C-alpha positions as CSV (number, residue, x, y, z in Angstrom):
1,X,103.1,29.8,19.8
2,X,105.5,27.4,18.2
3,X,109.3,27.4,18.4
4,X,111.9,26.4,15.9
5,X,114.9,24.3,16.9
6,X,117.9,24.4,14.6
7,X,121.2,22.6,14.6
8,X,123.3,25.1,12.6
9,X,126.6,25.1,10.9
10,X,125.5,23.1,7.8
11,X,125.8,24.8,4.4
12,X,122.4,24.7,2.7
13,X,122.4,23.0,-0.8
14,X,119.7,22.2,-3.2
15,X,116.8,23.5,-5.3
16,X,113.7,25.2,-4.1
17,X,110.4,26.2,-5.8
18,X,109.0,29.1,-3.6
19,X,105.3,29.6,-2.8
20,X,103.2,32.5,-4.0
21,X,103.3,35.9,-2.2
22,X,100.7,36.1,0.5
23,X,100.6,39.8,-0.1
24,X,99.3,39.1,-3.6
25,X,97.1,36.1,-2.7
26,X,95.2,37.7,0.1
27,X,94.0,40.8,-1.9
28,X,93.2,38.6,-4.8
29,X,91.0,36.4,-2.6
30,X,89.2,39.5,-1.3
31,X,88.7,40.7,-4.9
32,X,87.0,37.5,-5.9
33,X,83.9,38.6,-3.9
34,X,83.4,41.3,-6.6
35,X,82.2,38.7,-9.2
36,X,79.5,36.0,-9.2
37,X,81.3,34.1,-12.0
38,X,83.3,31.0,-11.2
39,X,87.1,31.4,-10.6
40,X,90.0,29.0,-10.5
41,X,93.3,30.1,-8.8
42,X,96.5,28.1,-9.1
43,X,99.5,28.3,-6.8
44,X,97.5,29.2,-3.7
45,X,99.7,28.6,-0.6
46,X,98.5,26.6,2.4
47,X,99.0,29.3,5.0
48,X,97.0,30.3,8.0
49,X,95.7,33.6,6.5
50,X,94.4,31.9,3.4
51,X,92.6,29.3,5.5
52,X,91.0,32.1,7.6
53,X,89.6,34.0,4.5
54,X,88.3,30.7,3.0
55,X,86.5,30.0,6.3
56,X,84.9,33.4,6.0
57,X,83.8,32.7,2.4
58,X,82.2,29.4,3.6
59,X,80.4,31.2,6.4
60,X,79.0,33.6,3.9
61,X,77.7,30.8,1.7
62,X,80.3,30.8,-1.1
63,X,81.2,27.6,-2.9
64,X,84.9,26.9,-1.9
65,X,86.8,24.0,-3.2
66,X,90.5,24.0,-2.1
67,X,93.0,21.3,-3.0
68,X,95.9,22.1,-0.6
69,X,98.2,19.5,-2.2
70,X,98.1,21.1,-5.6
71,X,97.4,24.7,-4.5
72,X,94.3,24.8,-6.8
73,X,91.3,26.8,-5.5
74,X,87.9,26.9,-7.1
75,X,85.6,29.7,-5.9
76,X,82.0,30.6,-6.8
77,X,80.4,33.5,-4.9
78,X,77.0,33.3,-6.6
79,X,75.0,32.5,-3.4
80,X,77.1,34.6,-1.0
81,X,75.2,36.6,1.6
82,X,76.5,39.0,4.3
83,X,74.8,40.1,7.5
84,X,76.6,43.0,9.3
85,X,75.0,42.0,12.6
86,X,76.1,38.4,12.5
87,X,79.3,38.1,10.4
88,X,82.7,39.2,11.7
89,X,85.9,39.6,9.7
90,X,89.0,38.3,11.5
91,X,90.7,41.1,13.4
92,X,94.1,39.3,13.5
93,X,94.6,39.8,9.8
94,X,95.5,43.2,8.3
95,X,94.1,42.0,5.0
96,X,90.6,41.8,6.4
97,X,90.2,45.5,5.6
98,X,90.3,44.6,1.9
99,X,87.0,42.7,2.2
100,X,85.2,46.0,2.9
101,X,85.0,47.2,-0.8
102,X,83.5,44.0,-2.3
103,X,81.1,43.7,0.6
104,X,80.1,47.4,0.1
105,X,79.7,46.8,-3.7
106,X,77.5,43.7,-3.2
107,X,75.6,44.4,0.0
108,X,75.9,48.1,0.7
109,X,77.5,47.4,4.1
110,X,80.6,46.0,5.7
111,X,81.7,45.5,9.3
112,X,85.3,45.6,10.3
113,X,86.7,44.8,13.8
114,X,88.1,48.0,15.4
115,X,91.3,46.2,16.3
116,X,92.3,44.8,12.9
117,X,96.0,44.2,12.9
118,X,98.8,42.1,11.3
119,X,102.5,41.9,12.3
120,X,103.7,44.0,15.2
121,X,105.5,46.7,13.0
122,X,104.4,49.7,15.0
123,X,101.4,51.9,14.5
124,X,99.4,50.9,11.4
125,X,96.6,53.3,11.1
126,X,93.4,52.7,9.2
127,X,92.7,56.4,8.5
128,X,93.9,56.2,4.9
129,X,91.4,53.4,4.3
130,X,88.6,55.4,5.8
131,X,89.5,58.3,3.6
132,X,89.3,56.1,0.5
133,X,85.9,54.6,1.5
134,X,84.5,58.1,2.1
135,X,85.9,59.5,-1.1
136,X,83.9,56.8,-3.0
137,X,80.7,57.7,-1.1
138,X,80.9,55.4,1.8
139,X,79.9,56.4,5.3
140,X,82.1,55.2,8.1
141,X,80.9,55.0,11.7
142,X,82.0,53.4,15.0
143,X,79.9,50.7,16.5
144,X,80.5,48.5,19.6
145,X,84.0,47.1,19.0
146,X,83.9,47.6,15.3
147,X,83.6,50.0,12.3
148,X,80.6,50.0,10.1
149,X,81.0,51.1,6.5
150,X,77.8,51.8,4.5
151,X,76.8,53.1,1.1
152,X,73.2,54.0,0.4
153,X,73.7,53.7,-3.4
154,X,76.4,52.7,-5.9
155,X,79.9,53.9,-5.3
156,X,80.9,56.9,-7.4
157,X,84.2,57.5,-9.2
158,X,86.8,59.7,-7.5
159,X,90.3,61.2,-7.7
160,X,92.5,60.7,-4.6
161,X,96.1,61.4,-3.5
162,X,97.5,59.2,-0.8
163,X,99.6,60.6,2.0
164,X,102.1,57.8,1.5
165,X,102.3,54.8,-0.9
166,X,100.5,52.3,1.2
167,X,100.0,48.8,-0.4
168,X,96.7,47.8,1.1
169,X,95.3,51.3,0.7
170,X,96.2,51.2,-3.0
171,X,94.5,47.9,-3.3
172,X,91.4,49.1,-1.5
173,X,91.2,52.1,-3.9
174,X,91.3,49.7,-6.9
175,X,88.7,47.5,-5.3
176,X,86.4,50.4,-4.8
177,X,87.1,51.9,-8.2
178,X,86.3,48.6,-10.0
179,X,82.7,48.9,-8.7
180,X,82.3,52.7,-9.2
181,X,80.9,53.8,-12.6
182,X,83.3,56.1,-14.3
183,X,87.1,56.8,-14.2
184,X,88.9,57.0,-10.9
185,X,92.6,58.0,-10.4
186,X,95.0,57.5,-7.6
187,X,98.2,59.4,-7.1
188,X,101.1,58.2,-4.9
189,X,100.0,54.6,-5.5
190,X,102.1,51.7,-4.3
191,X,103.7,49.8,-7.1
192,X,105.3,46.7,-5.4
193,X,105.4,43.4,-7.5
194,X,102.4,42.0,-5.4
195,X,100.4,45.2,-6.2
196,X,101.1,44.7,-9.9
197,X,100.1,41.0,-9.6
198,X,96.8,42.0,-7.9
199,X,96.1,44.6,-10.7
200,X,96.7,41.9,-13.3
201,X,94.1,39.7,-11.6
202,X,91.7,42.7,-11.7
203,X,92.2,43.1,-15.4
204,X,91.5,39.4,-15.9
205,X,88.1,40.0,-14.2
206,X,87.4,42.8,-16.7
207,X,88.6,46.0,-15.0
208,X,90.7,48.3,-17.2
209,X,93.6,49.7,-15.2
210,X,96.2,52.1,-16.7
211,X,99.6,52.8,-15.1
212,X,100.2,49.4,-13.4
213,X,103.7,49.5,-11.9
214,X,103.7,53.3,-11.6
215,X,102.7,55.7,-8.9
216,X,99.6,56.9,-10.7
217,X,96.7,54.4,-11.4
218,X,93.7,55.1,-13.5
219,X,90.8,52.7,-13.1
220,X,87.8,52.4,-15.4
221,X,85.1,51.1,-13.3
222,X,81.5,49.9,-13.5
223,X,81.9,47.1,-16.0
224,X,80.4,43.7,-15.5
225,X,83.0,41.4,-14.0
226,X,83.6,37.8,-15.2
227,X,85.6,34.8,-14.0
228,X,88.5,32.7,-15.3
229,X,91.8,31.2,-14.3
230,X,94.8,32.9,-12.7
231,X,98.2,31.6,-11.7
232,X,100.3,33.3,-9.0
233,X,104.0,34.1,-9.4
234,X,106.6,33.0,-6.9
235,X,107.1,35.2,-3.9
236,X,110.1,37.5,-4.4
237,X,110.4,37.7,-0.6
238,X,110.8,33.9,-0.4
239,X,113.2,33.8,-3.3
240,X,115.4,36.3,-1.6
241,X,115.1,34.5,1.7
242,X,116.4,31.2,0.4
243,X,119.2,32.9,-1.6
244,X,120.2,34.6,1.6
245,X,120.1,31.3,3.5
246,X,122.4,29.8,1.0
247,X,124.8,32.8,1.3
248,X,124.8,33.1,5.1
249,X,125.6,29.3,5.5
250,X,128.2,29.2,2.7
251,X,126.1,26.8,0.7
252,X,124.6,26.6,-2.8
253,X,120.9,27.2,-3.0
254,X,119.1,27.5,-6.4
255,X,115.6,29.1,-6.4
256,X,112.9,29.1,-9.0
257,X,112.3,32.7,-10.2
258,X,110.1,33.6,-13.1
259,X,110.4,37.3,-12.6
260,X,114.1,38.3,-12.3
261,X,113.1,41.8,-13.6
262,X,112.1,42.6,-10.0
263,X,115.6,41.9,-8.7
264,X,118.2,44.5,-9.9
265,X,118.1,46.5,-6.6
266,X,117.9,43.3,-4.5
267,X,120.9,41.9,-6.4
268,X,122.9,45.1,-5.8
269,X,122.1,44.9,-2.1
270,X,123.4,41.4,-1.9
271,X,126.6,42.7,-3.6
272,X,127.1,45.1,-0.7
273,X,127.8,42.0,1.4
274,X,130.0,40.2,-1.1
275,X,127.3,38.0,-2.6
276,X,126.7,37.8,-6.3
277,X,123.3,36.8,-7.7
278,X,123.0,35.0,-11.0
279,X,119.7,34.6,-12.9
280,X,119.5,32.1,-15.7
281,X,116.7,29.9,-17.3
282,X,114.1,30.8,-14.7
283,X,116.3,30.1,-11.7
284,X,118.4,32.2,-9.4
285,X,121.6,31.4,-7.4
286,X,123.7,33.2,-4.8
287,X,127.5,33.0,-5.2
288,X,129.8,33.8,-2.3
289,X,133.6,33.9,-2.6
290,X,135.1,33.5,0.8
291,X,133.5,35.0,4.0
292,X,130.7,37.6,3.8
293,X,132.3,41.0,3.7
294,X,130.7,44.5,3.7
295,X,131.9,46.3,0.6
296,X,133.5,49.7,1.2
297,X,131.6,52.5,-0.5
298,X,133.4,54.7,-3.1
299,X,132.7,57.6,-0.6
300,X,134.9,56.0,2.0
301,X,134.0,58.2,4.9
302,X,130.3,56.9,5.0
303,X,128.9,53.6,6.1
304,X,127.5,51.1,3.6
305,X,123.7,51.6,3.8
306,X,120.6,49.6,3.1
307,X,117.7,52.0,2.9
308,X,114.2,50.4,2.9
309,X,111.1,52.2,1.8
310,X,108.1,51.7,-0.5
311,X,108.9,50.2,-4.0
312,X,110.9,50.9,-6.1
313,X,113.1,51.3,-3.0
314,X,114.6,48.2,-1.4
315,X,111.6,46.3,0.1
316,X,111.1,47.0,3.8
317,X,110.0,43.5,4.4
318,X,113.4,42.2,3.4
319,X,115.4,44.4,5.7
320,X,115.6,41.8,8.6
321,X,117.0,39.3,6.1
322,X,119.9,41.6,5.3
323,X,120.4,42.6,8.9
324,X,121.2,38.9,9.4
325,X,123.8,39.0,6.6
326,X,125.2,42.2,8.1
327,X,125.7,40.5,11.5
328,X,127.6,37.7,9.9
329,X,129.7,39.8,7.5
330,X,133.1,41.3,8.1
331,X,132.7,45.1,8.4
332,X,130.0,47.6,9.4
333,X,126.7,48.6,7.8
334,X,123.7,50.8,8.5
335,X,120.1,49.7,8.0
336,X,117.4,52.3,7.7
337,X,113.7,51.4,7.9
338,X,111.9,54.4,6.5
339,X,108.4,53.0,6.9
340,X,107.7,51.5,10.3
341,X,108.6,53.0,13.6
342,X,108.5,49.8,15.7
343,X,110.2,47.3,13.4
344,X,113.8,47.3,14.7
345,X,113.2,46.7,18.4
346,X,114.0,43.0,17.9
347,X,117.6,43.6,17.1
348,X,118.6,43.3,20.8
349,X,117.9,39.6,20.4
350,X,120.9,39.3,18.1
351,X,123.2,40.1,21.1
352,X,122.2,36.8,22.6
353,X,124.2,35.2,19.7
354,X,127.1,37.6,20.5
355,X,126.4,40.0,17.7
356,X,127.1,43.7,18.1
357,X,124.2,45.9,16.9
358,X,123.8,49.6,17.8
359,X,120.4,51.2,17.6
360,X,120.7,54.8,16.4
361,X,117.0,55.6,16.7
362,X,113.7,53.8,16.0
363,X,114.4,53.7,12.3
364,X,118.2,53.0,12.0
365,X,120.6,50.5,13.3
366,X,124.3,49.7,12.7
367,X,125.7,46.2,12.6
368,X,129.4,45.7,13.6
369,X,130.2,42.4,12.0
370,X,133.0,39.9,12.4
371,X,132.3,38.8,16.0
372,X,132.5,35.2,16.9
373,X,128.9,34.0,17.4
374,X,127.5,31.2,19.6
375,X,124.2,29.3,19.6
376,X,121.4,30.9,21.6
377,X,117.7,30.9,22.6
378,X,116.0,34.0,21.2
379,X,112.5,35.4,21.2
380,X,110.9,36.6,18.0
381,X,108.3,39.3,17.9
382,X,105.2,38.7,15.8
383,X,106.9,39.7,12.5
384,X,107.3,37.1,9.8
385,X,110.8,37.9,8.4
386,X,112.2,38.8,11.8
387,X,111.6,35.2,12.9
388,X,113.3,34.1,9.6
389,X,116.2,36.5,10.2
390,X,116.8,35.1,13.7
391,X,116.7,31.6,12.2
392,X,119.2,32.6,9.5
393,X,121.7,33.7,12.1
394,X,121.1,30.5,14.1
395,X,121.5,28.3,11.0
396,X,125.0,29.9,10.3
397,X,126.3,29.0,13.8
398,X,127.5,25.5,14.8
399,X,125.3,24.1,17.5
400,X,121.7,24.1,18.8
401,X,119.7,27.3,18.8
402,X,116.0,27.9,19.4
403,X,113.8,30.6,17.9
404,X,110.8,31.0,20.2
405,X,107.5,32.3,19.0
406,X,108.4,31.6,15.3
407,X,104.7,30.9,14.4
408,X,104.5,34.1,12.2
409,X,106.5,32.2,9.5
410,X,103.5,30.0,8.9
411,X,101.5,33.1,7.8
412,X,103.7,33.5,4.7
413,X,105.8,30.3,4.1
414,X,104.1,26.9,3.7
415,X,106.4,23.9,4.1
416,X,109.2,26.2,5.4
417,X,110.7,23.5,7.6
418,X,110.2,20.8,4.9
419,X,112.0,23.0,2.4
420,X,114.9,23.6,4.9
421,X,115.3,19.9,5.5
422,X,115.5,19.3,1.8
423,X,118.5,21.6,1.8
424,X,120.2,19.7,4.6
425,X,119.3,21.6,7.7
426,X,118.4,19.8,10.9
427,X,115.3,21.8,12.0
428,X,112.0,21.0,13.7
429,X,109.0,22.7,15.2
430,X,108.2,22.3,18.9
431,X,105.2,23.2,21.1
432,X,102.9,22.8,18.2
433,X,99.6,24.6,18.4
């Protein structure tokens, strides 16, 4: 694990062009296995999960040409081959499960490690994925330390209703449906911006998808898929992160943002802490007049709330970023994670800075802002934006702080430290892996 050392108290100032969203890039990379035509992807971030998937492609015999400096990736899966007895998908990445549908479509079999996981956000079951594979005609069985998914013939179209709006399960449904002859429909589909971006890539390959951005997707499958070029959008998580860093340090950070239509609810959530967001000419900026202050609701006998749930709710991945703002703001606020049952256990680390945070239950906490905070050494769990939230608090406090086990940041944000330094922060990695 690597740690981040930060000397806080400096207002961040400057311009940032964010990277692409890993939650769009990774499913798109998995989807490229569906076609044997050449593809060129632009804006591919140099992050650990991308490197792992590209290593898999090379192992399978694909032609992979990655220019990390420009973010341009050329892929050709014409000579790809898969052997379930020899090839393993990386179990440390949740996105590995999205390699199953294209492997099923091309080779009739896929092998998935039984312990596939991502960030430590609580129980993340694979049963919804198993249900999807079976609904398309796949047979799922347990082998030694792994799951085998087989299909004796072509996948067949189906209609399915998800228990909850899972992002990766939605994407797995679309991946299966693209190869299944006929029309497949999915109810309670996830609709996050990265899911919409993934669906746009699928349409570029030649898959007709109706209902993109809604909770009901209709996929017309079975068509021959082609190739082409695709450019990723900026990551709305990273845009929000740098806007929040500017706000929490009292600085002035301007962030490239080509899709401000995704931000109305995020903007209103910033406003709950006295931060106004301005979007103009493809850039976004956070304005803060005076200290961060929790705004009093019109219904004055309730707490200001940030409720995070599947899109179009406030994004659950951004909740830690706003908890950091709540810790630094004058006033009290409640934060409610309606998705994960193990995602708020880290908030005890905030007390090391002197923050007052009360855990109501596994899903809700209350921040009591306005305390004088001091530098600290804190431990981050293996959750990307929790490591960033701890860094945000540290960056807002005069003095030297250390965020231990901050490695998860590298799974989503390339050049994170370099970008911070360009904004005036004194920060460095230690204990490099």
